N, C-alpha and C positions, 0 to 999 in steps of 0.2 A: 480480390473478396478476401477478407482475413478468415483465418481458420483458427478456432478456438477449441481447447480440450480443458474440461472441467473434470475435477477428481475430488472426491468426497472420502476424506480420512486424514490421518496424521501425516503432515507434511514430513517430517523427520524419516518416516518410513517411505513415503512417497518419492521424495527427492533422490532416494538411493538408486532409483530406475532411470534416473535422467544422465545420460552420458556426459563424460568430462568435455568441457570446454564447447557447449552446445547453445548456450543461453546468450542473447543478445544484451538483456538489462533486466535486472531484477528491480522492482519498485514495490514497497510493501509496508503495512503498519502491523508489525508484530505486536503479540499480548505482552504486556509488560506491567510492573507494578506502579500503582499511582499514589498519590500522597493522601492522607487520611480525610481530607475535606477538599473536595475537587476532582474531578476525573479529567484528566489533560490528554485521554485518548489510547485507546489500544483496540484490537479487534479480536474476532472469534470467539466461540462460547457462549453462554448464556448469562445473562445479566442476575447478580443475586445481590440483592439490596442488604440482606443481613451481613454481608462480608466486607461492603464497601468501606467501613470503618479501619479495616484491618489492611487497605491496601490493595484489595484484590476487588476487580468489578467483575470478571466474567470466570466462569469455572475453571476454563483452561488457559489461565494467564500467568501461570508458575514455570512456563518454559524459560529457561536462561539462554541468552544469545550466544553462549558458548556451545550451545548445543547445534545450532544452525550455521554460524558463521562460516566454519571450516567447509560445508556443503555448498554454500553461496560462493565461495571462492573456487571450488572444484568445477562447478558446472558453468560458471560464466567463462566466456571467451575471453582472450587476451584484449586489453584496450577497450574495456566496457565500463560501464557505470553501475552504480548501486545506491538505492535510495531507501534509507529505513528510518521510519518515524520513532520519535521517543519523546520523553520529558526531562526535565532538569532531574528528577531523581535518579534517573537511569543513564544520563547523559554520559559521565564519565566512563562507568563499566562498558557501555556499548561500544564507545569510540576505541578503548583500550582493547576489548575483545576482537574487534574486527582488525585493529592495527597488528595485534598478535596472530591473527589468521592471514596475515600478509597483504592486507588491503591497504592503500594509500589513502589518508584522508586528504579530502579536498578543502571542505568547508562546510559549516553549519547553515542551512538555510532556514527561514522563519515563514511558518505559515501563519499569518495574521487572521486570526478567524472572525474578528469582529465583535462577537460576543464575550462577555466576560463571567468568568466562573469565580464564586464566593470562595475565600480560603483565610487562614489566620493572618496572613501578612498582606501581600500585595494581590489584587484579583488577577487571574490569569486570562490571558487573551491570546496567547499563540502556544504553537507547537514547534519542536525541533524537527528538521528533516536533514539527517546525516548523509552527506553526499561523498561517496567513495569510488575509488577506480581500482580496477585490477590491471596491473602492468602499466604499460606507458600510458602517457596523458594524451587524453583526445578532448578537443574542444567540445562544449556544446552547440548545437545547431543555431541557436539565436543566442549569440554572445550579449546582446541587449537587455535580457532578462535580469531583472532586480534580483537579489537574494533575499527579498522580503516579499512573499507572494500573498496579496490579500485577496482572500476568496471568501465570500460568505460561507459561514457553517450551517447550512440548510440540510435539514434531515428528510428522508423519504418515510413517509408516513402510511400507515394502515388506514382503513375506512373508519375506524374508531379514533383518528387524530394521533395515533401512538407512533413513536418512532420504530422503524423495523430495526434499526441497529444503532445504539446510543452513541457509537463512536465512529459512524460512518464518516468517510472522507469524500469530499466533493469530487465528481467526474472532472470538473473543469480544472481541479489543483493536479490531479493523476495525469490529465493531459498535457499539461506545459511539462511535467517531468519527462513524460514519454516522448514527446516531438523534441525535445532538447537533447536526448540521449540515445535515439534510436533512428532507424530509418524505415519507411514502409517495408511492410512484408518481413521484419525482423521478428524475432521471437522474445516475447516479455513473459516474465515469470512474475506472479503474485502468489507466494506460498501460504499466506493468511488474508485469502481476498475478503473476507467478511461477506459482506452482500454484493459485492461485485464491481464496485466503481472502477477499479481498475480496468477491469474487462471491458466494460462499457466505453471507457475512453480509449481502448485497443482497437475496439470496433470501429469507432468514430474517427480513428486515425488510420485505419488501413495496418494495422499490425495484428501479427500472430498471437495468440495469447494462451498460457497455461495457467489456469487458476486451481488453487487447493484450499478446500475450509473443512475443519473438523466438524464443526456442527451442523447436524443434516438441516434444520431449520434454515439457518443463514445459507447453505448451500443451494437449497431449494429456490430462495429469493433470488441469489446471485444468477442461477441458471435461468431465470425468467426474466430478470432485466437485461442480461447480456442477449438472450434470444430476440427479445422486443427491439432492443438496440440494431441487431443485424436485419431484423425486418424494415425497420425504419430507414435503415442506411440502403438497403436495396431498394425499397420505394423512392428514396431521393434519386438514387442513380438512374432509375428507369423513368422518372419524371424529368430529370435533366436532359435526358437523350431526346425526349419528344419535343423540348422548347427550340 
């Protein structure tokens, strides 16, 4: 049975309490600036429509990866993987920052979302998932996985039909990354967990999970989703025992 630890607060402060070389995988969708027309993805914080045209989508998306990349490297074990999501606007800066923090860049994965977002030029249909490693190379568990991951971009909605989080990532997408770069009972960290898709994927794949989220509303939604996933998994285990 997986163990989950959810922390509400600033991950830059919370990560300081994590021991060196103690995390088996980081998979996260950090907040980052977007283009002026079209949100290509970030997480954490509250949506502010009036600042959308300035490249800001959430209140808390001014954090620069320079601030957290060294911490990621410190807390990850040797021979582990890191997945960080981004868009074309931040691509070069993110790659260079993580390289300067001693990570090895493996490749860019593509999340094909299926739906298209209008823009000034070409319609956006995908996001980058930057794939890094710390230390020596380690193969993924399923080498037959394509570097284009076509997972529908479906959002969890409230009773009014509104998105609970406008840049929520599919559980199935996070599951692929987690299963390929970790083993059961290992520790997965998502320091920008949003409404908890990575945590749900960890529960479903029997991984231990540490999740951090600054926004209290998103944190509470994530907590509820992860608890429901744990209950469902326990029910499924008991049901299978009786078959």
